[in-house]
matplotlib code that plots the C-alpha trace (Angstrom):
import matplotlib.pyplot as plt

x = [47.7, 48.6, 50.7, 52.4, 53.6, 55.1, 53.7, 56.1, 54.7, 57.4, 56.8, 53.0, 53.1, 54.5, 53.5, 55.7, 54.6, 57.4, 56.8, 55.2, 56.7, 55.5, 55.6, 54.9, 58.3, 60.1, 58.2, 58.9, 62.6, 62.6, 60.7, 63.5, 66.0, 64.0, 63.3, 67.0, 66.8, 63.6, 63.4, 61.4, 58.6, 58.2, 55.8, 56.0, 52.9, 52.2, 49.6, 48.3, 46.3, 44.7, 42.3, 39.7, 40.5, 42.8, 44.3, 46.7, 48.2, 51.2, 54.0, 54.1, 57.1, 58.5, 58.8, 61.7, 63.2, 64.6, 66.6, 67.9, 68.9, 71.0, 72.7, 73.6, 75.2, 77.5]
y = [128.0, 126.0, 127.6, 126.1, 127.8, 127.2, 128.8, 129.1, 129.9, 131.2, 130.6, 130.6, 134.3, 135.3, 133.9, 134.0, 132.9, 131.5, 131.1, 130.7, 127.5, 126.1, 122.5, 120.6, 118.9, 122.3, 123.4, 120.2, 120.4, 124.0, 122.7, 120.2, 123.0, 125.3, 122.6, 122.7, 126.3, 126.2, 126.1, 123.5, 126.0, 126.8, 125.0, 124.4, 124.0, 123.4, 125.5, 124.6, 126.9, 125.0, 127.2, 128.3, 125.5, 126.1, 123.2, 123.4, 121.0, 120.0, 117.7, 114.3, 113.8, 111.0, 113.5, 115.1, 111.8, 111.1, 114.3, 113.6, 110.0, 111.3, 113.9, 111.1, 109.0, 111.9]
z = [-53.4, -50.3, -47.7, -44.7, -41.5, -38.1, -35.0, -32.0, -28.6, -26.3, -22.6, -23.2, -23.7, -27.1, -30.5, -33.6, -37.1, -39.4, -43.1, -45.5, -46.7, -50.1, -49.0, -45.7, -46.1, -46.2, -43.1, -41.2, -42.0, -40.5, -37.5, -36.8, -37.0, -34.7, -32.2, -31.3, -30.3, -28.2, -24.4, -22.5, -22.0, -25.7, -28.0, -31.8, -33.9, -37.6, -39.5, -43.0, -45.2, -48.1, -50.0, -47.5, -45.1, -42.1, -40.1, -37.1, -34.7, -32.6, -33.6, -31.9, -29.7, -31.9, -34.8, -32.9, -31.6, -35.1, -34.8, -31.3, -32.3, -35.3, -33.0, -30.5, -33.2, -34.4]

ax = plt.figure().add_subplot(projection="3d")
ax.plot(x, y, z, "-o")
ax.set_aspect("equal")
plt.show()
């Protein structure tokens, strides 16, 4: 079964795992919500567990620009 997580690094010292989410879309929607609460020193990463394969990475800056543009219009 595939599982999807978020990893938050707070100020380069503390790590928090959020999840599991059962789809990448659900995880990404939560990432957009969490991004609003993070400080400029915090980092948000995605983590996918698919069978025995683990993949991780960072979100591109433009992923969060959609969210900021929609808040600016409101």
